[in-house]
C-alpha positions as a Markdown table, in Angstrom:
| # | Residue | x | y | z |
|---|---|---|---|---|
| 1 | Unk | 64.5 | -137.7 | 48.9 |
| 2 | Unk | 62.7 | -139.5 | 51.7 |
| 3 | Unk | 61.5 | -137.7 | 54.8 |
| 4 | Unk | 60.0 | -139.0 | 58.0 |
| 5 | Unk | 57.5 | -136.8 | 59.8 |
| 6 | Unk | 56.1 | -137.8 | 63.1 |
| 7 | Unk | 52.5 | -136.7 | 63.9 |
| 8 | Unk | 50.4 | -137.1 | 66.9 |
| 9 | Unk | 47.4 | -135.6 | 68.7 |
| 10 | Unk | 47.1 | -134.1 | 72.2 |
| 11 | Unk | 46.1 | -136.3 | 75.1 |
| 12 | Unk | 42.5 | -134.8 | 74.8 |
| 13 | Unk | 42.2 | -137.1 | 71.8 |
| 14 | Unk | 43.6 | -140.2 | 73.6 |
| 15 | Unk | 47.0 | -139.7 | 72.1 |
| 16 | Unk | 50.5 | -139.0 | 73.5 |
| 17 | Unk | 51.1 | -135.5 | 72.1 |
| 18 | Unk | 54.5 | -136.6 | 70.8 |
| 19 | Unk | 54.5 | -134.6 | 67.6 |
| 20 | Unk | 52.9 | -132.0 | 65.5 |
| 21 | Unk | 49.2 | -132.5 | 64.7 |
| 22 | Unk | 48.1 | -133.0 | 61.1 |
| 23 | Unk | 46.2 | -129.7 | 61.1 |
| 24 | Unk | 49.3 | -128.0 | 62.4 |
| 25 | Unk | 51.2 | -129.5 | 59.5 |
| 26 | Unk | 48.7 | -127.9 | 57.2 |
| 27 | Unk | 49.4 | -124.5 | 58.8 |
| 28 | Unk | 53.1 | -125.1 | 58.6 |
| 29 | Unk | 52.8 | -126.0 | 54.9 |
| 30 | Unk | 50.8 | -122.9 | 54.2 |
| 31 | Unk | 53.2 | -120.5 | 55.9 |
| 32 | Unk | 56.2 | -122.3 | 54.5 |
| 33 | Unk | 54.8 | -122.0 | 50.9 |
| 34 | Unk | 53.8 | -118.4 | 51.3 |
| 35 | Unk | 57.2 | -117.4 | 52.8 |
| 36 | Unk | 59.2 | -119.2 | 50.1 |
| 37 | Unk | 57.1 | -117.2 | 47.7 |
| 38 | Unk | 57.8 | -114.0 | 49.5 |
| 39 | Unk | 61.6 | -114.7 | 49.1 |
| 40 | Unk | 61.3 | -115.6 | 45.4 |
| 41 | Unk | 59.0 | -112.7 | 44.5 |
| 42 | Unk | 61.2 | -110.2 | 46.4 |
| 43 | Unk | 64.3 | -111.5 | 44.6 |
| 44 | Unk | 62.7 | -111.2 | 41.2 |
| 45 | Unk | 61.7 | -107.6 | 42.0 |
| 46 | Unk | 65.1 | -106.7 | 43.2 |
| 47 | Unk | 64.0 | -106.3 | 46.9 |
| 48 | Unk | 66.7 | -107.1 | 49.4 |
| 49 | Unk | 65.1 | -109.0 | 52.4 |
| 50 | Unk | 66.9 | -108.8 | 55.7 |
| 51 | Unk | 64.4 | -110.7 | 57.9 |
| 52 | Unk | 61.1 | -112.3 | 57.3 |
| 53 | Unk | 59.0 | -113.5 | 60.2 |
| 54 | Unk | 55.7 | -115.2 | 59.7 |
| 55 | Unk | 53.2 | -116.0 | 62.4 |
| 56 | Unk | 50.2 | -118.3 | 61.7 |
| 57 | Unk | 47.1 | -118.8 | 63.9 |
| 58 | Unk | 43.9 | -120.7 | 63.3 |
| 59 | Unk | 40.6 | -121.0 | 65.0 |
| 60 | Unk | 39.2 | -124.5 | 65.6 |
| 61 | Unk | 36.4 | -125.7 | 67.9 |
| 62 | Unk | 37.2 | -129.2 | 69.2 |
| 63 | Unk | 33.5 | -129.9 | 69.6 |
| 64 | Unk | 33.4 | -130.6 | 65.9 |
| 65 | Unk | 36.5 | -132.9 | 65.9 |
| 66 | Unk | 35.2 | -134.8 | 68.9 |
| 67 | Unk | 31.7 | -135.1 | 67.5 |
| 68 | Unk | 30.1 | -133.3 | 70.4 |
| 69 | Unk | 28.3 | -130.8 | 68.2 |
| 70 | Unk | 27.4 | -131.9 | 64.7 |
| 71 | Unk | 26.8 | -128.2 | 63.7 |
| 72 | Unk | 30.5 | -127.4 | 64.3 |
| 73 | Unk | 32.9 | -128.1 | 61.5 |
| 74 | Unk | 35.9 | -130.3 | 62.1 |
| 75 | Unk | 38.4 | -128.0 | 60.6 |
| 76 | Unk | 39.6 | -124.4 | 60.9 |
| 77 | Unk | 37.0 | -121.7 | 60.8 |
| 78 | Unk | 39.7 | -119.0 | 60.2 |
| 79 | Unk | 43.4 | -118.8 | 59.5 |
| 80 | Unk | 45.5 | -115.7 | 59.9 |
| 81 | Unk | 49.1 | -115.3 | 58.6 |
| 82 | Unk | 51.0 | -112.1 | 59.7 |
| 83 | Unk | 54.3 | -111.0 | 58.3 |
| 84 | Unk | 57.0 | -108.8 | 59.8 |
| 85 | Unk | 59.4 | -108.0 | 57.0 |
| 86 | Unk | 62.6 | -106.0 | 57.2 |
| 87 | Unk | 63.6 | -105.1 | 53.7 |
| 88 | Unk | 64.8 | -102.3 | 51.3 |
| 89 | Unk | 61.2 | -101.7 | 50.2 |
| 90 | Unk | 58.2 | -99.5 | 51.0 |
| 91 | Unk | 55.2 | -101.0 | 52.9 |
| 92 | Unk | 53.2 | -100.9 | 49.6 |
| 93 | Unk | 55.9 | -102.9 | 47.8 |
| 94 | Unk | 56.0 | -105.5 | 50.6 |
| 95 | Unk | 52.2 | -105.8 | 50.5 |
| 96 | Unk | 52.5 | -106.4 | 46.7 |
| 97 | Unk | 55.2 | -109.1 | 47.3 |
| 98 | Unk | 53.0 | -110.9 | 49.8 |
| 99 | Unk | 49.9 | -110.6 | 47.5 |
| 100 | Unk | 51.9 | -112.1 | 44.6 |
| 101 | Unk | 53.1 | -114.9 | 46.9 |
| 102 | Unk | 49.5 | -115.7 | 47.7 |
| 103 | Unk | 48.6 | -115.8 | 44.0 |
| 104 | Unk | 51.3 | -118.3 | 43.2 |
| 105 | Unk | 51.1 | -120.4 | 46.3 |
| 106 | Unk | 49.9 | -124.0 | 45.7 |
| 107 | Unk | 49.1 | -124.5 | 49.4 |
| 108 | Unk | 47.1 | -121.3 | 49.6 |
| 109 | Unk | 45.2 | -122.4 | 46.5 |
| 110 | Unk | 44.5 | -125.9 | 48.0 |
| 111 | Unk | 43.3 | -124.4 | 51.3 |
| 112 | Unk | 41.1 | -121.6 | 49.8 |
| 113 | Unk | 39.5 | -123.5 | 46.9 |
| 114 | Unk | 37.5 | -126.7 | 46.8 |
| 115 | Unk | 39.8 | -129.7 | 46.0 |
| 116 | Unk | 38.5 | -133.1 | 44.9 |
| 117 | Unk | 39.8 | -135.8 | 47.3 |
| 118 | Unk | 39.2 | -139.5 | 46.8 |
| 119 | Unk | 39.7 | -141.8 | 49.8 |
| 120 | Unk | 39.5 | -145.6 | 49.2 |
| 121 | Unk | 40.0 | -148.7 | 51.1 |
| 122 | Unk | 41.5 | -151.4 | 48.9 |
């Protein structure tokens, strides 16, 4: 299936702010992957989910992105994902579901471990 995703940057970066930024897409991918995992793990464990709400936040210093301060990294310095889950389960069981989702999440792995990336101009 083909998908089209529009991305952009805020006006601060000489752009139009007409779409999600690529870093925001990364956060969306992370929370989407983790949340799909929560649903899958809960189902396999016989836990009935009623609602699952995920909130993701990240810290970034635009001085790095803009090249103002070479000591500041370009990417996120921290990412926080918080879940509010209403389910037929104890808090401990829900923590275990989320922990297992992290273990199996490809996006969590990509973000938290070094990944070889090759960029070429051909």
